[in-house]
MARKEVEX-98480 format. One line per 8 residues: number of its first residue (from 0); their letters; for each residue x, y negated, z of N, C-alpha, C. Coordinates in pm, whole numbers, m for minus. Each point is the difference from the previous one (the first is absolute). Layout:
<pts>
NUM> A> X,Y,Z,X,Y,Z,X,Y,Z | ...
</pts>
This chain:
<pts>
0> MRSFKLLS> m4307,m9971,9879,m91,72,m111,105,m44,m64 | 37,105,m152,107,m23,m40,m84,m99,m147 | 101,m77,m82,m30,m67,m84,18,55,m166 | m129,13,m40,9,50,m176,m87,m112,m64 | 42,m14,m137,m64,m63,m92,m112,33,m64 | m73,127,5,m115,46,m46,m86,49,114 | m141,9,m36,m42,71,110,3,148,m12 | 25,35,m121,30,161,m34,113,31,86
8> DYFDYSAR> 84,m92,m12,167,47,96,m26,33,146 | m122,m55,67,m30,19,136,m93,114,34 | m53,38,m113,m71,155,16,105,76,m37 | 56,10,m103,149,86,m18,56,46,132 | 31,m122,71,96,m11,122,m97,94,91 | m84,m17,3,m90,53,129,11,142,m53 | m46,52,m129,13,123,m8,111,72,14 | 108,m58,m15,162,50,28,3,15,161
16> QYPDKEAL> m44,m69,45,2,m25,176,m87,132,32 | m134,2,m42,m60,64,85,m69,79,m92 | 56,115,m87,m94,93,m136,m77,60,92 | 1,88,67,m113,86,87,m75,m77,71 | 5,m111,46,m122,m94,78,m114,m22,m90 | m139,39,85,m111,m57,m56,m11,m131,m23 | m3,m13,m130,m33,m178,m46,m133,m15,m50 | m96,51,2,m132,m14,m44,m109,158,30
24> IFGDQRYT> m76,m71,61,m103,89,37,m119,m16,m30 | m101,60,m96,m114,m12,m39,m98,140,m19 | m74,m13,139,m80,112,16,56,102,16 | 37,106,m56,67,151,47,72,m5,m119 | 56,m144,m59,128,23,m80,104,m68,35 | 126,50,12,141,m81,100,87,18,m88 | 64,m110,m5,89,m11,m98,151,m33,53 | 78,34,m8,131,m30,33,30,m134,m64
32> YSQIYDQA> 158,m68,18,50,m97,m52,56,57,m140 | 57,103,34,70,59,m101,m112,67,m148 | m100,57,73,m120,30,m133,m35,m83,m47 | m32,m157,88,m46,m91,m105,99,m74,m81 | 133,23,36,120,m61,m93,10,103,m103 | m11,111,m16,9,116,m81,m92,m70,m111 | m129,43,55,m110,m41,m73,m15,m156,m112 | 26,m96,93,21,m140,m58,97,m27,m98
40> SGLAHWFV> 95,70,26,185,28,m89,m87,84,m127 | m63,135,m2,m32,22,m115,m86,m68,m49 | m122,m76,23,m95,m67,m56,59,m147,m56 | 100,m67,48,87,m89,m33,47,26,m127 | 79,135,m14,113,29,m87,m140,36,m135 | m116,57,64,m102,m14,m165,m39,m129,m47 | m23,m89,95,m22,m139,m42,117,m31,m99 | 143,m9,50,77,m45,m98,21,93,m126
48> TRNLKPQQ> m36,113,m12,m41,63,m141,m115,m36,m99 | m65,m72,84,m131,m49,m57,40,m104,m45 | 113,m74,29,74,m153,m72,m65,m82,89 | m15,8,144,m31,m107,88,95,m58,8 | m31,m174,m30,111,m65,3,16,m76,96 | 92,m28,53,62,m80,119,m147,m123,31 | m37,2,97,m113,m119,35,m134,23,m100 | m10,106,m70,m127,53,m24,m99,23,108
56> RVLIHLEN> m142,5,m14,m95,19,82,m39,119,37 | m25,69,134,m64,103,m5,m136,22,84 | m72,m17,m42,m156,m45,51,m23,149,88 | m37,m9,126,m43,123,84,m168,m23,36 | m52,67,m41,m161,11,55,m53,134,58 | 17,m18,116,m14,125,65,m67,m48,191 | m69,111,45,m16,m1,137,118,m15,71 | 19,m34,129,116,m4,76,4,167,m12
64> SPEIVISL> 150,32,m27,41,153,m3,135,7,m40 | 69,76,10,145,19,19,51,m16,m141 | m86,40,m115,35,m47,m140,38,m137,m25 | m89,m96,70,17,m158,m3,170,m9,49 | 15,60,131,148,m33,38,87,93,m122 | m3,105,0,102,69,m122,19,m130,m127 | m124,m31,m38,26,m71,m145,39,m145,15 | m13,m34,130,44,m169,24,157,46,7
72> YATLKAAG> 73,68,81,128,35,m6,68,57,m96 | m56,64,m100,16,47,m120,34,m103,m116 | m118,m97,22,11,m132,m77,121,m96,20 | 30,m14,141,121,m82,53,106,109,m44 | 32,112,19,138,58,m71,43,12,m110 | m149,m26,m119,m1,m5,m135,33,m186,m39 | 19,m89,115,7,m132,m27,m137,m54,m54 | m105,43,3,m120,m40,m37,m68,m114,127
80> VFTVINYS> m110,m21,m48,m88,m86,77,m122,61,55 | m36,15,112,m113,68,35,m106,m104,70 | m147,54,m47,m99,m96,28,m117,96,56 | m33,33,105,m100,107,53,m132,m114,22 | m95,95,m75,m122,m81,2,m113,101,68 | m76,m98,64,m126,57,119,m85,120,m101 | m26,84,81,m65,118,m88,m129,m45,m29 | m57,m74,70,m171,m60,13,9,m92,m87
88> VPAHKLSY> 105,m61,m98,m39,m135,m94,m63,59,m122 | m114,m141,16,m64,11,m114,57,48,m148 | m78,42,m112,57,16,m124,47,m132,m57 | m66,m78,m7,31,m106,m16,134,m115,24 | 30,56,156,97,m68,50,127,77,m47 | m35,163,m10,148,84,m24,49,m34,m137 | m136,m50,m87,50,m44,m182,76,m90,42 | m41,m127,74,90,m141,0,106,55,79
96> IIGNCEPA> 48,77,89,117,21,27,94,61,m90 | m70,110,m52,89,73,m143,37,m88,m93 | m80,m57,m46,46,m144,m96,84,m76,40 | m5,m52,146,104,m110,13,112,70,23 | 31,138,65,133,34,22,82,80,m127 | m110,35,m64,64,119,m101,78,73,28 | m33,128,80,75,146,54,48,66,m89 | 127,19,m14,50,95,m86,m97,166,40
104> IIITDRSK> 2,33,109,m37,94,107,m91,m24,49 | m112,113,39,m107,m13,85,m53,126,74 | 1,m8,105,m3,119,148,m132,5,30 | m83,80,m10,m139,11,4,m54,124,28 | m135,23,0,m70,135,44,m91,m17,m130 | m63,159,m28,m86,m4,m123,m141,m64,0 | m34,m30,162,m145,m94,5,30,m160,m47 | 92,m19,m40,58,m160,m28,17,14,m163
112> KDAVSQSL> 54,115,m40,47,13,m135,m76,m106,m105 | m120,1,m7,m86,m76,m95,9,m141,44 | m8,m8,108,30,m166,37,136,m69,m61 | 89,109,18,136,m50,m42,m4,2,m162 | m45,88,m22,m14,38,m155,m77,m113,m85 | m105,m42,72,m75,m134,m73,90,m138,27 | 60,6,117,63,m137,7,121,m13,m100 | 67,107,m3,120,10,m130,m51,m32,m128
120> DHHGLSAD> m105,77,m28,m56,m48,m137,m66,m153,m6 | m61,m13,112,m32,m157,m24,99,m88,m39 | 130,14,111,143,m88,m56,73,56,m107 | m39,94,m61,71,32,m115,184,36,40 | m20,74,105,130,27,84,m22,185,m16 | 136,65,44,53,121,m7,68,49,130 | m18,102,87,69,35,72,5,133,42 | 119,23,67,m35,157,36,m75,m14,149
128> VVCIDGVD> m117,113,5,m71,m11,116,35,158,24 | 33,m20,159,20,171,62,m106,m2,104 | m70,84,m14,m132,48,95,78,100,126 | m34,m14,104,70,83,117,m127,99,9 | m102,68,m62,m47,78,24,m43,68,m114 | 107,14,m94,12,67,m108,m99,m61,m152 | 17,99,m86,m68,m65,m131,m37,123,m85 | m74,m36,m109,m56,97,m67,50,m48,m130
136> AEDNNPVW> 12,96,m149,76,m22,m103,m112,m92,m39 | m109,m26,m27,m70,m121,m37,12,m137,35 | 65,11,129,37,m151,35,88,m89,m47 | 94,50,m115,108,m68,m75,m105,m90,m101 | 32,m115,m1,m38,m88,m79,125,m82,m86 | 25,25,m104,115,m63,m75,m11,m155,m5 | m104,m50,27,3,m146,m39,33,m94,115 | m46,50,127,m1,m99,76,118,58,134
144> AVIHDWRE> m6,132,8,116,85,78,37,129,m13 | 114,37,78,m4,149,29,m21,25,118 | m47,119,27,m54,31,152,93,126,m6 | 48,m19,166,140,111,47,m81,70,144 | 39,117,21,m78,37,116,133,m26,128 | m26,m84,96,114,m7,116,83,135,39 | m83,83,6,86,143,55,83,20,m88 | 16,32,m126,82,12,m104,89,m58,m14
152> LLGSFSEE> m20,m157,26,107,m115,16,120,40,112 | m111,42,116,138,3,125,52,108,m39 | m15,106,m44,67,114,0,123,5,m169 | m10,m95,m27,112,42,m139,106,m78,m2 | 70,m31,125,109,m18,m4,72,37,152 | 81,99,m28,43,26,162,163,m12,15 | 86,m3,m111,126,m42,5,33,m148,59 | 75,20,131,18,m161,27,95,m74,m85
160> KEVQKPLE> 83,59,m60,68,m102,m114,m79,m21,m82 | m82,79,m53,m54,m40,m115,m97,m116,56 | m52,m6,109,m91,m86,27,55,m121,8 | 121,m18,96,79,m112,82,25,m80,m123 | 100,53,m91,67,m83,m105,m67,m104,m64 | m152,15,m53,m56,m90,m60,m75,m119,109 | m40,54,116,m22,m82,112,117,m100,36 | 115,44,1,121,m99,41,11,m113,m94
168> AARTSIVD> m46,51,m125,50,m100,m126,m134,m105,36 | m116,59,42,m127,m104,4,20,m75,119 | 38,68,114,69,m92,143,85,m125,m55 | 93,33,m62,70,m149,m42,m22,m73,m90 | m109,32,m64,m54,m100,m119,m85,m112,76 | m46,9,140,m32,m106,56,55,m54,145 | m23,m153,56,31,m1,91,m76,m61,102 | m3,m28,127,m103,m40,90,m65,m84,m24
176> LDLAGLIY> 27,m118,m70,m90,m118,m58,m135,63,m107 | 29,140,m46,m104,33,m104,m130,78,104 | m87,m1,m71,m133,64,41,8,126,69 | m49,m4,112,m28,168,27,m154,28,19 | m123,m121,6,m136,43,m17,m52,m78,m33 | m118,m15,m56,m109,m99,m8,m96,44,82 | m64,m85,82,m110,13,101,m111,m96,m48 | m91,82,m24,m111,m76,m31,m133,m41,94
184> TSGSTGDP> 14,m154,6,m122,m59,89,m71,m66,m45 | m121,m8,44,m104,m107,m55,13,m135,0 | m45,m63,m102,46,m169,m36,m147,m44,44 | 13,m155,17,m115,m96,m6,m82,34,m138 | 36,6,m91,m70,29,m126,m67,113,m24 | 56,102,84,m69,118,m36,81,146,m55 | 75,m86,m83,116,108,m64,105,22,109 | 34,155,m17,110,9,99,150,m47,m39
192> KGVMSSHR> 71,m30,111,166,m59,m46,114,104,46 | 39,m13,m95,148,113,2,86,m48,76 | 22,19,166,113,m67,71,121,61,m20 | 77,m62,m87,158,52,m18,96,m11,88 | m6,131,72,113,49,111,117,57,m74 | 104,m92,56,144,67,m35,54,104,69 | 95,54,18,77,105,73,24,m90,128 | 67,m82,m4,46,m117,77,m111,m23,106
200> SMITAAQS> m86,m82,m64,m124,m38,79,m76,141,86 | m6,98,m45,m35,93,72,56,53,107 | 147,39,m81,61,31,120,44,m74,115 | 16,m163,m23,18,m116,120,m157,25,121 | m124,m7,m92,m112,m4,81,m3,131,64 | 45,152,m52,m28,107,94,134,19,97 | 100,m102,m26,84,3,130,m46,m84,105 | m22,m124,m27,m61,m77,97,m69,69,76
208> IIEYLRNK> m124,58,m56,m135,82,74,107,111,92 | 63,61,m57,46,145,77,90,m74,118 | 93,m129,m28,29,m63,131,m76,m22,118 | m100,m79,m33,m78,m37,124,m90,124,15 | m58,76,m58,m47,127,62,89,83,64 | 125,17,m44,98,91,89,m10,141,m67 | m8,m5,m108,m46,134,m66,153,83,31 | m46,134,24,117,92,m26,m21,118,m45
216> PEDIILNT> 102,105,m50,m52,136,m67,m78,76,69 | m64,m51,134,m30,101,79,m166,m60,m6 | m18,m100,m59,m153,m56,m34,m66,95,m103 | m138,22,51,m102,60,m79,m100,m108,m31 | m26,m12,m114,m93,m125,m32,m125,101,m78 | m114,m63,76,m151,64,m38,m14,m131,m121 | m65,49,m109,m78,m103,m116,m67,77,m39 | m110,m108,5,m148,43,m53,m44,m122,m85
224> LPLSFDYG> 76,m96,m31,7,m110,m98,26,38,m141 | m60,m48,m86,12,49,m153,144,m60,m37 | 72,87,m116,145,m45,m2,m6,m116,m115 | m98,m8,m42,m26,m148,m100,m12,m100,82 | m27,12,127,m1,m134,86,168,m4,59 | 50,m122,m34,126,m2,72,49,34,134 | m93,m25,93,6,51,139,4,111,m3 | m79,96,m52,42,177,m1,129,40,m86
232> LYQVIMAF> m13,m100,m103,109,53,m95,156,m9,46 | 19,m133,90,121,16,83,17,59,120 | m121,116,38,34,87,112,72,93,m43 | m10,48,m125,82,105,m59,132,m58,m15 | m16,m106,m81,182,m76,m40,62,m16,148 | m34,m71,93,56,13,91,75,123,58 | m116,68,39,34,142,54,137,76,m75 | m22,m25,m136,88,57,m75,163,m51,m6
240> MFGGTVVL> m26,m137,61,129,m79,7,72,70,137 | m101,m5,110,76,49,122,5,130,41 | m32,108,m114,m16,130,25,m103,87,100 | m127,m137,m4,m105,69,86,m77,87,m72 | m114,45,64,m120,97,m70,m115,m72,3 | m89,27,m115,m120,m90,m49,m92,144,37 | m98,m18,103,m160,56,m36,m69,m64,m84 | m22,30,m125,m98,m60,m57,m136,67,m19
248> EKSFIFLS> m93,m107,m20,m156,62,m7,m45,m104,m115 | m146,79,m38,m29,m58,m110,m69,m160,m2 | m45,15,138,m91,m124,51,m17,26,148 | m89,m100,47,m8,m7,172,m139,45,1 | m78,67,m51,m155,m1,m16,m7,87,137 | 72,151,m12,m32,111,135,108,m64,131 | m72,m92,58,96,m54,117,34,119,100 | m92,72,19,20,130,112,122,91,m69
256> RILSLISK> 22,12,m136,112,70,m55,155,m96,19 | m38,m125,m34,104,m104,m1,50,8,163 | m40,m40,100,m25,19,100,82,113,82 | m43,112,m64,51,155,79,154,20,m86 | 12,m72,m109,158,m3,m64,91,m26,82 | m33,m122,39,89,m80,83,69,103,113 | m100,52,70,55,125,84,54,92,m64 | m48,69,m93,45,130,m34,134,m17,m97
264> ERVTGFPI> 28,m122,m69,127,m35,m77,102,m92,94 | m16,m3,134,48,m93,70,25,m159,m76 | m84,m61,m30,m2,m91,m67,65,m136,86 | 80,m103,m44,66,m71,87,m35,m159,m41 | m37,m9,m137,m26,m130,m91,m140,26,m64 | m99,m105,8,m124,m4,m21,m28,m128,m63 | m25,m24,m142,m50,m125,m66,m120,16,m17 | m90,m139,62,m124,m13,m33,m53,m112,m32
272> VPTIVAMI> m127,m3,m58,m56,m128,m15,m114,2,99 | m78,m156,9,m83,2,115,m108,81,m32 | m64,48,m165,m78,99,22,14,110,82 | 91,97,m7,46,89,42,m3,m1,145 | 18,m88,73,m19,m68,154,m142,m14,30 | m50,m59,m72,m167,m28,40,m79,146,m64 | 41,81,m100,m47,124,29,22,80,82 | 127,7,34,42,79,134,m103,m44,140
280> FRTMNLKE> m31,m83,19,m57,m46,152,m124,1,m33 | m68,25,m140,m128,22,19,m56,137,11 | 92,90,m90,m14,132,7,73,91,106 | 95,m27,23,122,59,84,32,m47,149 | 5,109,81,82,m12,124,149,62,m25 | 77,m131,25,158,22,m13,17,126,116 | m53,m46,101,20,113,133,16,146,m92 | m81,27,m53,m10,159,m18,121,2,m97
288> FDLSSLRY> 93,m43,m42,84,29,m41,162,m41,31 | 84,108,m36,122,m24,74,62,m92,m84 | 40,m112,25,86,m122,m88,135,m23,57 | 42,83,99,111,m21,78,119,m19,m57 | 11,39,m135,109,8,m106,35,m123,m59 | m150,m106,m33,36,m87,m41,89,m107,75 | 76,m81,m58,85,m83,27,m50,m156,m76 | m22,m44,m114,m79,m79,m37,m82,m19,m95
296> ITNTGAAL> m114,m92,6,m85,m1,m102,4,m129,m74 | 15,m25,m142,21,m156,m70,m146,m16,m52 | m64,m151,m5,m78,m5,m55,50,m139,m107 | m73,m17,m138,m9,m72,m57,m123,m41,m109 | m15,m47,m79,m83,0,m118,m121,m143,78 | m41,34,134,m57,m107,35,2,21,147 | m43,m139,75,57,20,149,m86,71,104 | 64,85,85,m87,64,61,m69,m59,123
304> PTGHIQQL> m152,32,21,m71,m72,91,66,m19,134 | 8,m93,83,40,m26,111,m45,118,98 | m168,9,4,m7,116,65,68,145,m1 | 8,54,m161,72,108,m49,128,29,51 | 68,m111,21,163,m4,50,m34,29,154 | m93,m79,46,11,58,164,m28,134,19 | m93,25,m103,m61,180,61,120,99,m26 | 68,m21,m118,110,81,m33,122,m47,99
312> REMLPHVQ> 24,m138,43,90,9,116,m34,120,164 | m139,m32,13,m36,96,100,6,118,m27 | m68,59,m111,7,168,m36,177,41,m10 | 49,m75,m64,144,42,m56,88,m133,52 | 20,46,143,129,m118,53,123,40,m22 | 14,140,m47,136,62,m22,21,m100,m174 | m66,m3,m58,25,m26,m173,21,m152,m9 | 105,m29,m54,23,m131,m48,m72,m54,m130
320> IYSMFGLT> m88,m107,12,m83,m34,m95,72,m132,m75 | 37,40,m134,49,m96,m100,m121,m103,m100 | m29,m103,63,m97,m67,m110,88,m85,m95 | m21,11,m136,93,m53,m90,m100,m78,m111 | 67,m65,m99,m84,m76,m104,105,8,m121 | m66,46,m104,82,15,m129,m98,m46,m117 | 90,10,m113,m85,m16,m132,96,121,m101 | m98,25,m104,100,77,m105,112,m63,m37
328> ECKRISYL> m12,m114,m20,98,m97,m70,104,5,52 | 33,37,148,88,m4,64,27,93,104 | m87,90,11,m38,144,50,m42,m75,176 | 127,m21,54,m22,m68,151,36,m103,43 | m104,m92,62,78,m143,37,55,32,164 | m96,15,65,36,m18,156,m62,118,41 | 52,m22,137,m67,126,113,26,m49,148 | m98,59,68,5,m65,138,85,115,100
336> PPEEIDRR> 94,m19,66,53,114,92,m92,21,97 | m54,123,36,m62,82,68,m6,m92,162 | 120,m17,39,m4,m85,138,m78,m145,m6 | m39,m21,m120,m50,m116,m33,m163,9,m12 | m58,103,m12,m139,16,m36,m105,m32,78 | 60,24,144,m106,m41,83,m1,m169,42 | 117,m35,m22,21,m181,19,m78,m57,m143 | m14,63,m119,m31,m86,m109,m60,93,m88
344> PGSVGKAM> m96,63,54,m92,111,m75,m51,m80,m169 | m33,m134,m40,m31,m13,m72,105,m59,m119 | 126,17,50,120,m28,m115,26,126,m53 | 78,m7,m150,36,66,m57,146,20,11 | 65,m65,81,118,m20,41,106,m72,m75 | 128,m10,m2,121,m75,m45,47,81,m152 | 69,m79,m88,66,41,m90,68,140,7 | m8,129,m69,60,95,23,170,m17,m33
352> PNCQVFIV> 80,93,29,152,m6,m20,m1,m59,m165 | 147,m65,m18,16,m66,m142,m131,m50,m94 | m70,m73,78,m111,m105,m64,m21,m108,89 | m33,m118,m111,m27,m86,65,m149,m66,m49 | m77,m81,95,m144,m50,m6,19,m126,9 | m116,m50,m76,20,m169,7,m178,m39,0 | m47,m78,89,m162,m73,m30,22,m136,m32 | m53,m7,m114,48,m100,m81,m165,m90,m57
360> NENEQEVG> m4,m124,m7,m122,m90,m1,m38,3,m166 | m113,m82,m45,m17,27,m136,121,m88,m69 | 70,m63,30,137,m77,m53,107,103,23 | m2,87,35,97,119,m11,76,m56,94 | 32,m62,123,51,m51,89,m45,116,160 | 123,m6,16,23,125,143,m99,m98,93 | m79,85,96,m113,m79,84,57,26,119 | m41,m38,120,33,22,158,m33,91,60
368> PNQAGQLL> 15,50,113,m92,130,92,m124,m68,m6 | m88,136,m5,m133,12,37,m88,m111,m136 | 55,m24,m98,m42,m57,m86,m23,87,m129 | m135,m7,m83,m12,104,m86,57,m14,m154 | 24,74,m64,59,1,m99,9,109,m79 | 37,m16,m131,26,127,m72,116,88,47 | m21,134,m26,168,42,46,84,44,m119 | 139,m31,m13,113,2,m75,93,160,26
376> VRGSNVMQ> 5,31,m54,92,147,35,131,m9,m130 | 123,28,107,138,m30,m75,59,147,66 | 72,76,m117,37,105,24,20,102,m104 | 107,101,7,35,100,m92,m142,81,m5 | m80,21,104,m117,64,m15,m105,m41,m105 | 28,m105,m69,m133,m83,m36,13,53,m162 | m117,31,m64,17,77,m144,88,m118,m68 | m17,58,m142,100,m64,m115,m100,m87,m81
384> GYWRAPDL> m150,13,52,m76,m38,m92,m157,95,m53 | m73,m61,m53,m124,112,m57,6,46,m150 | 0,105,m15,49,73,m147,m91,m60,m99 | 54,m78,m72,m44,m54,m161,m118,m128,42 | 40,m8,94,m69,m151,69,114,m91,47 | 73,m84,m91,91,m91,16,m97,m117,89 | m107,m37,m76,m47,m155,17,m72,41,198 | m43,103,18,m45,57,127,134,0,87
392> TQQVFRPA> 62,46,m43,157,29,79,32,m152,47 | 26,m89,m63,40,m132,5,m82,m93,93 | m144,50,m5,m91,m95,103,35,64,168 | 56,123,m25,7,65,175,172,m4,28 | 53,4,m88,155,61,11,82,m112,m85 | 55,m124,89,84,m94,m42,56,m52,94 | 126,m88,m40,87,m56,135,m97,m95,94 | 82,m23,120,m78,m108,70,58,m16,112
400> LGYHDKLL> m8,m107,87,76,m31,145,140,m22,m29 | 42,m35,m144,144,m9,m29,95,129,m12 | m86,97,m37,28,129,m5,53,1,m202 | 113,43,m3,18,72,m125,m54,102,m79 | m37,70,108,m30,158,m11,m172,m18,3 | m86,81,m51,m151,m17,18,m77,66,112 | m93,m93,57,m27,37,118,m172,48,m48 | m67,107,68,m137,47,m41,m107,m108,65
408> FTGDYFRK> m75,m44,m59,m129,m73,43,m98,79,34 | m17,62,120,m98,104,28,m167,m40,m39 | m30,m136,34,m153,m29,m24,m42,20,106 | 37,69,141,m31,m11,134,31,m108,92 | m145,m24,51,59,m116,95,17,79,149 | 120,m93,71,32,70,103,2,m138,102 | 65,20,119,71,m71,96,100,71,79 | 119,m101,64,93,84,53,18,m63,104
416> DEQGYLYF> 20,57,156,17,m81,118,95,m41,7 | 46,m52,111,146,m48,42,114,98,28 | m34,99,m14,53,148,38,39,44,m147 | m12,m41,m91,m31,88,m163,m117,72,m17 | m83,49,88,m104,123,m46,m103,m44,m69 | m42,57,m136,m84,m18,m48,m143,17,m20 | m98,m64,m36,m136,m10,54,m90,4,m146 | m47,109,m5,m104,1,m153,m97,m111,3
424> LGRKDDMI> m26,m75,m86,m93,m60,10,m156,m3,m92 | 54,77,m149,m85,m5,m95,57,22,m173 | m61,5,m91,79,55,m131,m69,m130,m67 | 116,m15,m80,m42,m95,m103,m47,4,m127 | 13,135,m41,m65,40,m120,m122,74,50 | m73,71,m98,m135,42,6,12,157,32 | 59,16,140,26,155,m18,m50,46,139 | m45,120,m23,m51,76,120,72,119,59
432> KSRGERIS> 19,4,133,99,94,79,m113,83,41 | m4,135,m50,m101,85,47,40,136,16 | m22,114,80,93,109,57,163,m15,m52 | 64,m145,23,134,43,m18,14,m43,m166 | m71,12,m41,m11,m44,m191,m34,m148,m29 | 99,m44,m74,m10,m126,m76,m122,m11,m120 | m123,m70,m3,m88,5,m47,m24,m117,m99 | m31,m26,m122,m43,m95,m69,m123,m22,2
440> AREVEKVI> m68,m112,71,m144,m81,m5,m55,50,m146 | 87,m70,m78,m25,m72,m132,m6,148,m68 | 55,109,0,m11,124,m48,m138,28,47 | m47,3,149,m103,55,m8,m135,m41,1 | 12,m128,m32,m57,m83,m68,m60,32,m146 | 90,29,m93,6,5,m139,m59,157,7 | 30,84,64,m70,119,m22,m152,m41,66 | m40,m25,72,m152,m58,64,m60,m53,m91
448> SRFSGINE> 58,m103,m74,m71,m129,m103,m27,112,m141 | 68,140,m5,m57,83,m104,m95,89,m18 | m43,m8,140,m150,57,51,m142,m70,m31 | m84,122,m105,m118,m51,m58,m88,m98,144 | m2,m104,m72,m99,m108,71,40,m62,115 | 166,m43,m23,85,m100,76,32,m139,m49 | m49,m101,68,m11,m120,m55,170,m82,62 | m4,16,121,91,m53,99,84,110,100
456> VVVVGVND> 130,m4,8,37,65,124,117,m26,25 | 24,m20,160,129,m41,51,37,92,99 | 133,30,9,m16,91,132,124,m40,72 | m37,39,146,128,m81,125,31,143,56 | 85,m67,114,45,85,97,m39,m39,129 | m90,100,89,m21,m55,102,60,112,115 | 6,m54,103,88,50,96,m60,172,67 | 52,74,m5,m42,120,45,94,86,76
464> DLLGQAIK> m37,86,142,56,70,57,86,103,m43 | m65,60,m107,16,130,m45,108,6,m135 | m27,m105,m61,68,m38,m130,125,m112,m28 | 3,m59,111,45,m149,16,m74,m69,m92 | m38,m36,m118,m86,m70,m72,m108,124,m40 | m138,m36,m37,m109,65,m65,m2,m110,m118 | m34,84,m134,m47,m66,m100,m133,m14,25 | m36,m156,m17,m160,m43,m43,m18,m67,m98
472> AYVVAEPH> m92,64,m95,m37,m70,m125,m136,m65,1 | m26,m110,m25,m106,m90,1,m48,m17,m151 | m123,41,m4,m40,28,m159,m106,m81,m36 | m25,m88,m120,m113,m59,m33,m44,126,m132 | m149,17,m11,m34,48,m107,m48,m85,m113 | m7,51,m127,m34,m87,m65,m182,9,m5 | m51,m129,m64,m134,3,m2,m58,125,m16 | m117,39,101,m86,131,m64,58,127,15
480> AEPNKKDL> 151,m8,42,39,145,1,18,5,140 | m12,117,62,5,54,134,96,153,12 | 122,m93,m11,133,177,4,m23,38,156 | 24,134,m18,m8,59,140,157,27,67 | m1,m27,111,137,m11,119,62,163,m19 | m79,106,m4,55,110,12,56,21,m147 | m63,2,m105,60,14,m147,93,m100,m17 | 11,m162,44,132,m40,2,122,71,93
488> LRYCSRNL> m71,19,83,138,77,77,67,95,m73 | m89,91,m39,24,117,m90,99,m56,m121 | m37,m87,m68,56,m54,m122,137,m38,52 | 19,m79,113,123,m8,46,128,77,21 | m73,111,47,97,121,70,43,101,m156 | m81,m33,m75,57,31,m159,112,m47,m65 | m17,m153,42,85,m42,m71,91,m118,77 | 36,45,124,84,m55,89,75,98,103
496> EPYSVPKY> 135,39,36,63,32,93,m131,0,157 | 34,93,56,m117,8,159,7,m110,40 | 159,m35,39,19,m101,121,m82,m153,m92 | 4,4,m143,m55,m127,m23,m177,m10,m9 | m54,86,23,m145,13,m3,m45,m87,96 | m103,m81,m12,m63,m56,149,m37,58,68 | 21,m35,114,m80,60,164,m142,m97,m6 | m25,m96,m82,m112,m79,41,m26,m59,m140
504> VEFRDALP> m148,m10,m28,m52,m98,m99,m119,m77,31 | 13,m95,m28,m108,m85,57,m72,m75,m119 | m158,m8,m69,m54,m61,m71,m42,m120,39 | 23,m105,m82,m11,m146,36,m75,m61,m142 | m65,m95,60,m99,m88,m129,126,m81,m55 | 79,m58,73,113,m85,m87,113,11,115 | 140,m51,m52,108,11,65,42,m176,40 | 77,m16,83,32,m115,68,88,m51,m163
512> KTTHGKIN> 10,m142,m8,76,m59,m84,58,m77,67 | 152,m83,m96,51,m100,60,m36,m112,m111 | 45,m122,28,m42,m74,m71,49,m15,m139 | 93,83,m36,34,22,m134,m64,111,m39 | m113,76,29,m102,101,m55,100,142,3 | 92,m14,109,92,139,13,m82,38,148 | m12,183,m16,m27,41,117,82,m29,130 | m109,m37,98,137,m40,145,m8,134,50
520> KKILEK> 119,41,m3,20,166,107,31,m46,145 | 46,m135,12,23,m20,128,m127,30,112 | m84,m76,m79,m139,28,114,m42,162,m3 | 31,63,m80,m82,163,m2,110,47,102 | 150,m37,2,68,80,53,m8,m26,149 | m77,m122,61,25,m38,116,m134,109,86
</pts>
């Protein structure tokens, strides 16, 4: 693979090499590389004419769609910094992110316009807002934003020289150490953290993954994961680097359609999370679908249960299964070669190419084989830090083990066997992994505590074959109050992302406490 300094350089190269090849398939919409290139270039030109400065942020708040992909590459071509936000994010979290990253441009749709307006107004910010589904005359509000029609913007520039001249100037204004994206992930305090990913870190991570997956231009990847999730986002970034094709879906809810698409589009790569596999095995018979085109399946977010791995191996003996582990802070850490999965089904593999891992004790000293400790990561794939959070960055990203550069302290506990294979033991922080999403238990607790009649609440993750971990809330009511479980869950549904809503709620007279008077979660997690 050729070496370029910026993410957009790889996309430009693929567009030159494969102009008429299908790059993106979304339902009935099919886009060639040249079509995406032309639309992204036109939108990038408009960004520059609206005075988007290098390294200013463009916030993309949409469901999975071609518009996300076009907006992402337009941002990169204009030397901006993209951030893709989960479409189902609650209004208060959207407001926090807008206040935190202060976007100059927001790409959204009309249904989110009011939430965006209120967020900008709350923080005293202004922005250009682009609605992909059109605008009305009354949409413009001179106080907080100017509303633009996506379709008009894409059609406003057609002369290649007119478009390329300012874009080349933007390109030469940044280097590979500059930011390409802010990827927001949940934090243990409940507030999202903006992971600062440079062009170099994203290119390095993508190249390493492409190397071990052995991707080639003939690969067709089916992505059902949200593009706000780095696992989903990188499916597009990687494919556009090696000249492949992405079949993009809004979600994996309609499993029969998803599995049928594998045959229809001759899909070769299928990234999954354990929830997808559990749903398939509960509701589908894989033998009813033609999956002969599949070359590989990848899994990350949470470990696949050993039983599911065995079932996949039996039903799809021709498919290579890659079990992996990663964090948004460094994208990917390790992968288990497919030939090892039968011998080491409980392992998440070795460090991926161009990445080093270490297991250390509480004194930050490296431990021996099969001893438990915190996982540290070193490599160009590691983030630059958390956006506007220097203290938090210093806690997890600092020199160690005699290296002058900074290592990532993951907060995850592992052991490493004599051959260097990693085994996940648990999380240091108070996070829950459910449906492949990283969820703050404290955030869920804060929402539940605001419900009428609640005195105490604690949230834990419990093992679940379908979700990886399910969220369980233990609740103590106020004296003489009788909160209703169904009403509480409806309240959670209105104030949390769907994947953060508890699966179980148990009312108790009291919660177990430590000698210091704190709630003892360890007892409840057993």
